[in-house]
N, C-alpha and C positions, 0 to 999 in steps of 0.2 A: 780402777774402779772408784778411787777417791775423787779423781777429777770428774768422772761421770756423775757421781752423786752430787757434787757441788754444782755441776752444770744443770742438772735436773732441778736442784733446789732453786737456783737462780731463775730458771724458767717458770717454776711454780710461783715464785714471788712476783715475777713480771705479770703473770696472768692475774694474780690477786691484787696487784697494785691499784688498778682503777677502782676496786671495791673498797680498798682500805685507805692508803695514803692520799688518794685523790678525791675522797668523798666530798670535800668542799671546794676543790680547786677545778681548774679547767682540764678537761679530758679530751682524748682524740675524738670521742663520740660527740662532744660539744662542738669541736672545730668542724666536724663533718657536717653539722647542721647550722653553721654560722651564716646568717643572712647579711646582706650588705647593700648599700646604695651604689649603683653603677655609674650613673651620670645625672646631671641636673641642668636644665635649661630655663633661665628666667624669662617670663613673658615680656613682650616689648614694653608694657606699661608698668612693670615691676610689681604687679599685684599677685601673681601666681608663679608657681614653679612646677614644670613638668620634670618628673624624675623617674628613674627605673630602680626597682628593687630586685635583687638577684636572690633566688632560693636554690641552694645546692640540692642535688638529688641525694637526700640523706637516707642511707640504707637502714638507719635505726628508727626513722619515723616516716611512714608512708601514708600521707593523707589519702583517704579512699578515693576522692574525686580525681587525684592525680597518680594513682597507683601505677598505671602502665607506664607513665612518663618518668616516674621516680626510680626506675630500676637502676639505670646507670646513665652516664653522659655528663654534659656540662650543665651549669646552673640554668634553671628556668627563670624567665624574667617577666616582671609585671610593670606596667606603666601606670603611674599615679600622677595626680595634679594636687598640689598643696595650695590652698587658698590662705594667703598670709593674714589677711584681716580677720577671716573667720576661724583661723587656726584649725582647719579641718583638711582632711585628705580624702580623695576619692579615686577609686580604681577606674581607669579608662580602657586598658587592655589587660586581660587576665594572663596568668602564666601559662595557660593552654595555647596562647597565640605566639607564633614566632615572628618577631618584628625587629626592625633596626632603624637607624637614621632618624632619630627623633628631632623634631624642630617645631617652630611656631610659624604661622602665617604672619605677614608683616603687620596686619591689623590686630593680631592676637585673638582672633575669633575662633581659631581652630588649631589643632595639632596636625603635624604632618609626620608620616612614617613610611617606611618601605616594608612590604610583606607580600607573601604569596597566599592569597585567600580565595575561597570558593573555587571557581573554574579557571583561575589564573594559571597560565602555563609557565610564567616566570614571575620574579619578584617585581611588583609594581609600586607606584607611588600613590599613597592614600591621604585623604583629608578627613579628620575627625572633629566635628563641631564641639566646641568647649561647653556649650549650653545644652548639649544632649543630641541624640540622633545617631544613626548608623554611620559607619565609616564609608566614605565615597571615594571611588577610584578616580584619581586625577590624571594619571598617565600610565600607559603600558608601553612595552617595548618588546622587540623580538628576542631579547636576552634579559637577564636580571639587571635591574637598575641598582647601581651602587651609590656613591656619593652624589649629592645634588644640591642645587641652590636656586631659590625662587627669584624671579625678577622683581624689582621694587614695586611694580604695579600688579604683580600676582598673575600676569597673563601667560608667562612662559617659565620654563624650568630648564636650567642647564644641568645635565646629568652625565654620569660616567657609566659606561657599559662596555663589555667585551664583545667582539664580533661573534657571529654564530659559528658553531662547530662546522668544520668542513665535512659535508655529507659524503663525499667520496672517501674520505679517511675513515668515517664511521663504518661504511660498507666493508672496507678492507679489514678493519679491526674485527668485524663479525666473522670474517673468513680466517681469522687467526694471524693476520699481519699486524703485529703490535710492537714492532721495534721502536725504541725510543732514542731520539738523537739528543744527546745531553746538551742543554743550554742553547739549543737552536730551535727555530720554528715556534718561538714563544708567542702567545696571544697578548697583544698590548691592549690596555684599557684605552677606549676611545672617548672623545668628548662630543656630546650631542646637545642640541637645543630643540625643545619641543613646545608646541602651543598646547596648553592644558586642555582646551576644549576639543582638540582634535584626536584625543586618544591615541590609537596606533598610527595615525596617518601623518605624513609629511614631517617627520622628524628630520632635522638637518644635522648631518655629521660635519663637525668643524675639523678641517684637515690640520690638526696639531701634531707635530712630530713627537715621537717618543711615547712613553707610557704615562698616562695621566693619573695622578695620585689624588688631587683635590681640586675643587673649583669653588669660587665665591664671586657672586655678582656684585658689582659696584653699586653704591647707593643711588647714583645717577642713572644707572641702567645702561650705560654706554660702554661697559668694559667688563671683562671677566679676568679675575686673578686665577691663574692656573699653576699648580705645582706639578712638575713632570720629571721623569728620569729617562735616561737613554733607553734602558731595557727594563723589563719587569723583574730582573734579578734583585734580590735583597741587597746585595752589595752596592748596586747602582742606586737603589732607593736611599740607602744610608749615606753614601759618600759622593754621589754625582747628581743629586736632584737640583733643580733650579726653579725660580719663580718667574713667570712671564705674565704680561697683560695682553689679552687678545680681544679682537673685535667680535662681539656675539653674533654678528651677521654673517661674516665670512671666515672667521678664524685667523685673520691676519694678525701677526704679532706686532703690537704697538710699543712694547717695551720689554726688555730682557734685563733683569737685575743682576748685577755682578756680585755674586756670592760664591763661596767655596766651602767644601766640606759639608757637614751635617746641617740640615735645614728643617724647621718645623712648619707650621701652618702660617697662612697670611690673614691679616685682619684689617679691614677697611676702616678708615676714620669716618665719622658720621657724614662729613661733607664730600667724601670720596676723593680728597686731594692727596691723601697719604696712605701708605700700606705699611703696617708693622708686621714684623716676622720674628720668630725665634731662630737664632742662628748661632754662629761661632765666631771667635776672634780670627782664627786661621784654619787651614785644612788639618792641622794636627790637634786642634782643640777637640777633645773626645766627646763632648756632649753639647747639644744645642741649648745653652743656658744664658744667652746674651740677647738683648733686644736690638733689632735692626729696624730702622725707620727710613723710608724713602718716599719722596714725592713722586707722583706718577710720571713726571718728566725728568726724573733723576735716576740714571742707571745704577749709580753706586750708592747703596744705602749707607746711612750713618749709624755707627755702632754706639749704643749707649751703655754706660756702666762697664766699660772695658776692664777696669780694675776692681770691680765689685767682688768682694770676698764672700760670695754666695752663688746660688744657682737660680735663675729665673725659671719658674715652673709653669706659669700661666700668665697671659696678658689680656687686656681688654681696654677699650676706649672709654674715658669718662667725658670727653669733649673733643673738639677738633684739635686741641693742642696738648692734651694730657692723657697719659696712659696710666692705668692701674696694673699692678703685677703682684703675683705671689712670689716671694723670694724665700728659698730654703737657705738658711744661714747656719752652718754647722749642723747641729742636731735639732734645730728649731725652725719655725717658719714665721713669716710676717707678711702683712699686706702693706703695700707701699704705692705711692704715685710719683710720677716724674713727668716733666715737660719734654716735648719731643726734641728740643734742642739739647737735652741732657741736664738741664738745670732744675733746681728746686725739688730734689728727691726728698720725700717725706714718708716715714713709716707711720702707719695709721693706728697701730696698736702694738702692745708689748709682745715679745716673742714667746712668752710662756703660755700661750693659748693653744687650742688644738692645732694639729698639723694639717694645714690646708693643702689639698691635693689638686683640685681643679676649681675654676671660677667661671661664671657666666654672668654678664651684666645686662641690665635693662637698656632700652634704647637711649635714654638720657644719661646712662652711666651712674645713676644715683642709687641703684639697688643691685645687690650682688647675691648670687646663689653659689654656695660652696659644697663640695664633698670633702669631708675632713674626718680625721680619726684622732685618737688620744690613747694614752696608756691603758685606759679602762674600757675602751670601746673601739669597734672596727668602724668602717666607713659609714658616716651618717650625714644627713642633710642639714646645712646651716644657712642662715640668711643674715644679711647686714645691709642697712641703708646708710647713706651719707650722714655723718655726724654721730653714729653709734660708736660706743667705746670698743666693741668687739663683736664678732659674729655670734648669733644666737642659734642654739640647736633646736631643730624642729622635729626630728624623728628619733625613735628608739626601736630599732628593728630586732634587737636581741635583749628584751627586758630581763631575761634570766641571768644575764651577766652580773647584775647587781647582787645576786645570791651566791656568787662564787668568791672564794678567797683568792686574792692575787698577791704575788710578790711585789715588793716595793721596787719601783723603776726610777732610775736616775741617770743623768749624764755624768760620765767619768772622763776626766782629763789626766793624762800622764805624759811623761817625757820619754821619747824614744832614745835609744842608745847614742844616736848622733846629735841629740839636743832638740829635735823637732817635737813640738807639742802635737799629740794625737788625741782625738776624742772618740768616745764610744758610748753605747748604752748598756747599762748593767741592770739585769732583773735579779733581785735577791730571792732566795728560797722563801716559800710561804711559811709563815710562823718561824722565821729565822731565830735561832738561839745564839745570842751574842757570844762571841768567843769560840764558837764551834767552826771548824773548817769543813767546807762542803765540796762535793765534786762539781766540776765546771764543764759546761758545754759552750764552745766558742762557735758562733754562727757567722760565717764570712760571706759578705754580700758579693754578688756577681758584678759583671761589667769589665774592668773595675770601675767604669764611669757610672757609678751609682753611689748612694749613700744611705745610711740609716738615720731616721729621725726619731725623736722621742715621742712616738705614737704607738699604735698597735703593732706588735711584733710577733704575733703568733699565727701560724698557718700550718697547712699539712706538712710542709718541708722546713718549717721554722719552729724549733722547740719551745721558745718563749715561755709563756705562762704554763703550758703543759708540763714542761720540765721543772719549773719552779714549784709546781704542786707536788712533784715527786721528790723534792729535796735537793734540787740542783740550783746553782747559780748559773745564769746564762748571760753571755757577753757578746755584743755586736760591735766590733771595732770599725771605725771609719779610717782605715789605713791610707797612707799616701797613695794617690791615684784616684781617690774618691772625689765625687763632686761635692758641692756645698760650701767649699772654702776658696773659691776662685779658680781661674784657669791654671795659674802657675802650680797650685797644689795638685790639681787633677792631672798634670803632666809629669809629676815627679817620678813616676814609675815607668815611664815610656822608655823602651829599649833596655829595661833592666828587669826582665821577667824573674820572679822568684827571689829577688834580692831584698832590698830594704822594705818593700811592701809587706812581705810575710814576716820579716823581723819585727815590724811594728806590731803584728798580731802577738808574737811571742812576748814582746815587751809589755803588752797589755796583760797577758797572763801573769807575768812576773810581778806586775804592779798589784794585781788582785791577791797574789800569794803574799806579797809584802805587807798588805794591810790586814792580814790575818783571816781573810774570808775563804780562801781556796786551798784545798789539799793538792799540792803540786804533783802528787802521784796519781791523781784521778782527774785528768783533764782530757776532754774529748773535743773534736773539731768536726764541723760539718758545713756544707754550703753547696749551692748549685752553680753550674757554669764556671765562671772564674772563681767562685767560692768552692766549687768542686775541684778545681785546680789546686786551690789552697789546701783542700782536704787531702788530696793525693800527695802534695808536697809535705804536709804534716805527717803523713804515714810513712814517708820514705826519707827524704832529706832531713826532716826535723823529727824523726821518730823518737828521740830521747825526750821530747817535750810532751807528746800526746800518747795517752793510753788507749784511745779508741778513735776511729775515724769513720764518718759516713760521707761518701762522695756521691754527688748527684750531677749527672750530665756534665762531668768534669773532663779536664784535659790531662793526659798522661804523657804524650809524646808530641812535642811542638812541630817537628818536621812533617810528620804525617798529618797532624792537625791542619796545617796550612794547605795540604793537598786535598783535604776532604771537606773543608768548611765552605759555607756559602757566603762568607764575608772576607775573602783574602785581602782585598784592598783596605778595608777597615783595619784588619789585623796588622797590615803593614804601616798604615799612615798614623794610627793613634795608639797602637800597642807596641809592636816590635821595633818600628822605625828603621827596619832594614829587611831586605829580602833574605830568604833562607840561604840562597846561593852566595850571598855576600858574607854571611857569618854562620857557617854550619856549626861551628863550635858553640856559639852563643845559644842556638836553638837546642843543641844536644844537652848542654849544661843546664838549660832551663826545663828539662824534661824529667818528671818524677821517675820514669822507668830507669833513668841513668843511675839511680840510687837504690835500686831494688835490693842489693846486697846488704844495705844498712837496715832495711825495714824490719821492725819488730812490733809495729802497731797493728792490731787487728782492724781490718778495713772492710766495711760493707759498701759495695759499689752498686749504684742503681742508675738506670738509663732508659730513656724512651727509644724504642727500636726504629722510629721514623725520624729521628733527630737529624736535621741538616745543618744546624749551627755547629754543634760539636758531635761529630759522627759517633755512633755507638762503638765503633772500632776502638775509640780511645779507651773506653772502659774495658773492652775485651782484651786489649793489649796489656793493660796493667794487671788485670786478673790473671792472664796466662803467664806473665813473668813471675808474679808472686806465687801463684799456684805451683809452677814448675820449680821455682827455687825452694819452696817448701819450708820456710822458716817462720811463717806467720799465718794466722787464720784469715781467710779471705772468702767472700761470697759475692757473686754477681747476680743481680736481678734485673731482667729486661722487661719493659712494659710495651706489648704490642699495641700499635695504633697511637702511641704517644710520641710527641716530639721533644722540643727543648723545654721540658717541664710537663708535668701531668695535668690534664684538663678534666678527665672524667672522674666521677665520684669514687668509684671502686678503686681505681688506681691510686687516687690521692689517699684514701683511707689505708690501703695496703702499705703505701710508702710510709705514712705517719707511724703506723704500728711497728713496722720493721725498724725504723730509725730509733724510736724510743727504746725498743726492746734491746737493740744492739748496745746502746749506752748503758741501760740497766745491767746488762750482762757483764760489761767490762769495767764500769766505773763505780759500782757499789763497793761497800767495804771489802777490803782485801785486794790482793794482786791477782787479777784473772788473765794476765797476758798469755799465759801458756794454755789456757782452757780451750776446749773445742768451742766453735761458735754455737749459738742457740739453735734449736731445731729449725729445719728448713721451712716447715709450714707455720702459718700464723693462725691463731685462734681469733676469729672476728667477733664472736659472741653476738651474732645477729639474732634479732627476735624471731621466735618460731611463728610461722604463719598458721592461722586457723584454716581448717579444710575449706570453708566457703571462700576465704580470701584467695587461697591457692587456685580454686576452680575458676574464680573470676579473672585471675591473672592469666591462667592458661587460655581462657576464652579471648582475652585481649590480645595475647600473642598470636592466636590463630587468625583473628580479625586483621 
């Protein structure tokens, strides 16, 4: 009964926390309604920026005009254009419209986008005049139009589309014959060229082998840069894609570039003589963070910045011989330029500015649009012209953030047990009391080929400032295997699952304990994907370190993970560096379930039921082992319709509330390791609807 009363007390405090401790800090309700800039495209002349604003479907705030659409689902998107000289923004497509593929016509007179509008049977290509007027359909096809590229003279468009469904197969399915042949009979993306004036007529399919991923028309109009993979499988797209140049008339391959491993997009130089790509040093390089440049008559690209101790995030041409790029260096970012022969690299501003995520340049390369974030704000629109000292912020999509108290955020550096320097980001508790020790939540990033930057670090699955508002310190380590510090550092964990990489995380915890900030008995760990693997590892192999764990779409058993994932070749080439049948013991020893008998850390396990990257059986396996062994609290939550991460509003909010409640229950004052878990159900505290609103909603449902 004493344990029961204490559990109920903790549950009551958790419910009250948003009304008490978090009154002036970031709450889950705030995060549920966090708007953000999705993408930005600079106009050819550098005077305007087309950008998208994403509006999550927030259960706590339902604008009447969007009530039916705000029930659940992914974010709604609005297309805006920012006039730089006039410092004004105008809506061109409202959030009631579903659209994608935003671009500019070459003369900058109109925006282009894909959408299914009016009586369209499939997604078509549209043109929207920038000076006003209705959107005009440019091109329709018998299936949805995907990626596209306009010819330099604007008369044709190269586009990607899948073939039509097999009518005979559709008839059989209606009769109940629905057997699925795994990874066979896949529909490849095909490449087409259409004359804009001809609408549905006389589109030419170019006979390009494989699955087409992207296309870009050359400035001279005589060539198409095409990225393709052998099959539509994710593993092929990751590890076996290649860039080719084809004739837009007949699809004949004019050049095949010799690359290996991961590959990003292709970018034409203004004169069309060179193609720049984001690629890798070799097939074992875990992330496409190096610049590759090739002339159109050169099969083997030249790799720039091979020894760069950073990660190239985005590239663009400033002239025919100069590239601009965003470089993520450690926990910071910078904008730099470099000649295509690899000479004269120059950083254009100091690294202590906002974290630049993406970049788009004007035709002359003198103006740049960025999407960037910072410790105090999420993704916003920035602009910079040649000669400026730093990017200038243009938007403020969440002005209410200025009214919230936030914990101080800093870069932390410490020495791992083997002498390697490790970096991470520390968010201190809001209204920190110097000398007091606080509970800590460690957020471990996925990948592991990813990294944390000193920007915005709060989301539905990332406790960040939400936890800081509740009196936690939050730590995001860039353990060995992370990107941002060069290829060699990103490969240090390969073939060594669960070894030094997760020791780096523990060493970060010990560092924060040693400086007097953290209570070593109240440390929690969380993360998704590879971070979920770290969370399972922390609850089993490293159970003495962590008092609570929240595992999201994580790995618990490496042998079966290999057999159920959609990225087996990537897993082999850039993670394990061996096949399971070559080192069964290594795979077994790297599996958290191997250490179930050690586990004393209460763990909350959450997973999307449709996840193909890390199959939900990984979470089910760990749950069943721990539940059957019976020595530690464990709970498994599955999200129907979600994959490798939650996309819909309700599932995100549910995850966020459960994660924070689990940590509150086990990391607040006192030792709660023996307690029962918090109640199964979550109190969402949704606003009550008025009768008229409910009737209107019901009517919308029926309609």
